[in-house]
C-alpha positions in Angstrom: 0.5 20.4 -4.2 -0.5 18.6 -8.2 2.8 16.2 -8.7 2.5 14.8 -11.8 5.0 13.5 -14.5 3.0 14.4 -17.3 2.9 17.5 -19.3 -0.6 18.7 -18.1 -2.9 18.2 -15.5 -6.2 16.9 -17.0 -9.3 19.2 -16.3 -7.1 22.1 -15.6 -5.0 25.3 -17.5 -1.7 26.4 -17.5 -1.9 29.6 -17.2 2.0 30.5 -15.7 5.4 28.6 -16.3 7.4 29.6 -13.4 10.7 27.5 -13.8 12.5 24.4 -13.7 12.6 23.3 -10.3 14.5 20.1 -8.4 14.7 18.4 -5.3 17.4 16.9 -3.9 18.2 14.2 -1.0 21.8 12.5 -0.1 21.9 9.7 2.4 24.8 7.8 3.6 24.4 4.3 4.7 24.6 2.5 7.8 27.9 0.2 7.7 25.6 -2.5 9.6 23.2 -2.1 7.1 25.5 -2.6 4.6 27.1 -6.1 5.8 23.3 -7.4 6.6 22.2 -6.4 2.5 25.4 -8.3 1.4 24.4 -11.3 3.4 20.9 -11.2 1.9 22.5 -10.4 -1.4 24.7 -13.7 -0.9 21.2 -15.8 -0.1 18.6 -14.0 -2.0 15.6 -12.2 -1.5 15.2 -8.2 -1.3 16.7 -6.0 0.9 14.2 -4.3 3.3 16.6 -2.1 4.6 18.0 -0.4 1.5 13.9 -0.6 0.1 13.2 1.7 3.1 16.7 3.8 3.0 15.7 4.2 -0.5 12.1 5.5 -0.2 13.2 8.0 2.5 15.1 9.6 0.1 12.4 9.7 -2.7 10.3 11.3 0.1 13.1 13.8 1.3 13.6 14.8 -2.6 9.5 15.3 -3.5 9.4 17.6 -0.3 12.5 19.5 -1.3 10.9 19.8 -4.8 7.5 20.9 -3.3 8.8 23.5 -1.3 10.6 25.7 -3.6 7.7 25.3 -6.1 5.7 26.4 -3.0 7.8 29.8 -2.8 7.3 30.6 -6.7 3.3 30.0 -6.0 3.2 27.2 -8.2 0.3 25.0 -7.3 1.6 22.0 -9.8 4.5 20.8 -10.5 5.2 19.1 -14.0 7.1 16.8 -16.1 8.4 15.3 -13.8 11.9 13.3 -13.4 13.3 11.0 -11.1 17.2 10.2 -10.8 19.2 7.6 -8.8 22.8 7.8 -8.4 24.8 6.4 -6.0 28.0 8.5 -4.6 30.6 8.8 -3.0 33.7 6.8 -2.6 33.0 3.0 -2.4 29.0 4.2 -3.2 28.7 5.2 0.0 25.9 7.4 -0.5 23.1 7.3 -2.4 21.1 10.3 -3.6 18.1 10.9 -5.2 16.8 14.1 -7.6 13.8 14.5 -8.9 13.0 17.7 -11.2 9.9 19.2 -12.9 8.5 22.8 -14.2 6.6 24.7 -11.4 3.5 25.7 -12.8 0.1 28.0 -11.6 -3.0 26.5 -13.0 -6.8 27.2 -13.5 -10.3 25.5 -14.0 -11.0 25.1 -17.6 
């Protein structure tokens, strides 16, 4: 599956627009990681635990996006947009959403 932020795929012709697809992932933040991340924020540096969770959420959102596009018979998703939000009481959850247009391609 080709997934791109561009409106087309070089060397390919879009033969069918199959609709907008979206994939989401919402992950809860672990309380112990929150404490250690808070300490790291005080002393400076990057929070590897949060970075891993962010990457995990992004990968899950993309898997969901691709699954929905495949179900429509797509072989590519164009114009992909990724959004990140903190949701829940006190910002206790991380949400990543990815959306784009599912298309069918052929060679030029």
